[in-house]
C-alpha positions as CSV (number, residue, x, y, z in Angstrom):
1,M,-9.4,103.1,50.2
2,M,-8.7,99.5,48.3
3,D,-5.8,98.2,47.1
4,A,-6.5,98.2,43.3
5,T,-4.0,95.1,42.5
6,A,-5.8,91.9,43.0
7,V,-4.6,88.4,43.5
8,I,-5.6,86.1,40.5
9,S,-4.5,82.7,42.3
10,P,-4.2,79.8,39.6
11,P,-7.3,77.1,40.6
12,K,-6.8,74.5,43.6
13,L,-6.6,71.7,41.6
14,L,-3.5,73.3,39.5
15,R,-1.9,74.3,42.9
16,L,-2.1,70.8,44.0
17,I,0.4,69.4,41.5
18,H,4.0,69.4,41.6
19,P,5.6,71.0,38.8
20,L,7.9,67.3,38.1
21,V,4.4,66.5,37.4
22,W,4.0,68.8,34.4
23,V,7.0,67.8,32.7
24,M,6.1,64.4,32.8
25,V,3.5,64.9,31.2
26,L,5.0,67.1,28.5
27,M,7.7,64.7,28.2
28,F,4.5,62.1,27.2
29,V,3.2,64.2,24.7
30,V,6.3,64.5,23.0
31,W,7.2,60.8,23.1
32,G,3.6,60.1,22.0
33,A,3.9,62.0,18.6
34,G,7.1,60.9,17.5
35,A,5.0,57.5,18.5
36,F,2.8,58.4,15.7
37,L,5.2,60.1,13.2
38,T,6.9,56.5,12.6
39,D,4.6,54.7,12.9
40,Q,3.0,56.9,10.2
41,N,6.7,56.7,8.4
42,R,6.5,52.7,8.4
43,A,3.4,53.2,6.7
44,A,4.2,55.1,4.2
45,F,7.6,52.7,3.6
46,H,4.9,49.2,3.9
47,S,2.7,51.1,1.4
48,A,5.8,51.8,-1.3
49,G,6.3,47.6,-1.9
50,S,2.8,47.6,-3.0
51,D,3.7,50.5,-5.3
52,P,4.0,49.3,-9.1
53,S,7.2,50.7,-9.4
54,V,9.1,48.1,-7.2
55,V,10.7,45.0,-8.1
56,S,12.0,42.2,-6.2
57,E,14.0,39.1,-6.2
58,R,14.2,35.8,-3.4
59,I,18.3,35.3,-2.9
60,V,19.4,32.4,-0.3
61,V,22.5,33.0,1.2
62,R,24.7,29.4,2.2
63,D,28.2,29.0,3.6
64,L,29.9,27.0,1.1
65,P,33.2,25.0,2.1
66,N,36.6,26.9,2.7
67,G,34.6,29.6,4.0
68,A,33.0,30.4,0.8
69,V,29.8,31.9,0.8
70,G,27.2,31.5,-2.0
71,I,24.3,33.2,-3.0
72,F,22.1,31.5,-4.4
73,H,18.4,33.0,-6.7
74,A,15.6,31.4,-4.6
75,E,13.1,30.1,-7.6
76,S,15.7,28.7,-9.5
77,G,18.6,27.5,-7.4
78,T,21.1,29.0,-9.5
79,T,24.0,30.7,-8.8
80,I,23.9,34.4,-8.7
81,A,27.3,35.1,-6.7
82,R,30.3,33.5,-5.2
83,Y,32.8,35.1,-2.7
84,E,36.1,32.8,-1.8
85,S,37.1,33.0,1.9
86,G,38.4,37.3,2.1
87,Q,36.8,38.0,-0.7
88,G,33.3,40.2,-0.7
89,A,33.4,41.8,2.7
90,F,30.9,44.1,2.5
91,V,28.8,41.5,1.4
92,R,29.7,39.0,3.4
93,T,29.1,41.8,6.3
94,I,25.7,43.0,5.1
95,F,24.7,39.4,5.6
96,R,26.4,37.9,8.5
97,S,24.9,41.3,10.5
98,L,21.0,39.6,8.8
99,V,21.8,36.4,9.6
100,R,22.6,37.0,14.0
101,D,19.7,38.7,14.3
102,R,17.8,36.3,12.9
103,R,20.0,33.6,16.1
104,V,19.0,36.8,18.4
105,R,15.2,36.8,17.5
106,G,15.8,32.0,17.1
107,V,14.9,32.0,13.5
108,S,15.6,28.9,12.1
109,A,13.9,29.0,8.9
110,A,16.5,29.4,5.5
111,P,18.5,32.1,5.2
112,V,16.0,33.8,2.8
113,F,16.6,37.0,1.4
114,I,14.8,39.4,-0.5
115,L,16.5,42.1,-2.7
116,Y,14.3,45.5,-4.2
117,T,14.1,47.9,-5.6
118,L,11.9,51.5,-5.0
119,G,11.0,53.7,-7.8
120,D,14.6,56.2,-7.3
121,G,17.0,53.0,-8.0
122,D,17.5,52.9,-4.3
123,I,18.5,49.3,-3.5
124,T,17.5,47.5,-0.4
125,V,18.1,43.9,1.4
126,E,15.4,42.4,3.5
127,D,15.3,39.3,5.9
128,P,11.3,38.9,6.2
129,S,11.7,36.3,8.9
130,T,12.6,39.3,11.0
131,N,11.6,42.4,8.7
132,S,14.8,43.5,9.2
133,R,16.1,45.7,6.1
134,I,19.1,47.5,5.5
135,Q,19.0,50.5,2.7
136,L,22.4,49.6,0.8
137,E,22.9,52.9,-1.3
138,A,23.2,54.1,2.9
139,F,27.1,52.5,2.6
140,G,27.8,54.2,-0.4
141,E,27.1,53.8,-4.1
142,P,29.8,51.2,-4.6
143,N,29.2,48.9,-2.1
144,A,25.4,49.6,-3.1
145,E,27.0,48.6,-6.9
146,H,27.8,44.6,-5.5
147,F,24.2,44.2,-4.2
148,R,22.7,45.8,-7.8
149,Q,24.2,43.6,-9.9
150,M,23.1,40.4,-7.8
151,F,19.7,42.2,-8.2
152,D,20.4,42.0,-12.0
153,L,21.3,38.6,-12.6
154,A,18.3,37.2,-10.3
155,I,15.7,38.8,-12.2
156,N,17.7,37.3,-15.8
157,L,17.0,34.8,-13.6
158,S,13.3,35.0,-13.1
159,S,10.4,33.5,-14.7
160,F,8.1,35.8,-15.2
161,P,5.3,34.6,-18.0
162,R,6.0,35.9,-21.4
163,D,3.5,37.7,-23.6
164,P,3.6,35.8,-26.8
165,T,2.8,38.8,-28.6
166,L,5.5,41.2,-27.7
167,G,7.8,39.2,-29.8
168,K,5.7,39.8,-32.9
């Protein structure tokens, strides 16, 4: 009698590959999928910059005498905010972290930053020299409100071309 049980063996090539190699292949597939999805999110974020609901203003941050920090409108040079030593801890911390990132990357350009709001009202500060962004809503509404006030002042100082027919 013949034994009805046949042993099915995997192809020779697959038997030669160690199981840890398969684990590594799976890890690369997962890593690749994560990198692809991250790039998709980044592309969506960058395309949001061309959305008409995005409003932005450029500001300059400078150290002033006696430990004060000044926030200035980049276009007009007008002071938007001034924080004396011991004031504005959150604002100082945000700008310090961006300036530290500039130093690490060797950027020596003037500290010009961009404040912008997205369609949903979230406010973000960006350093165009390093492409670093901080979404300020993540730190709570009271902290984001400091930047929202600076943003509103900067918007009021902007010299947008005015339509002469609007006043009629």
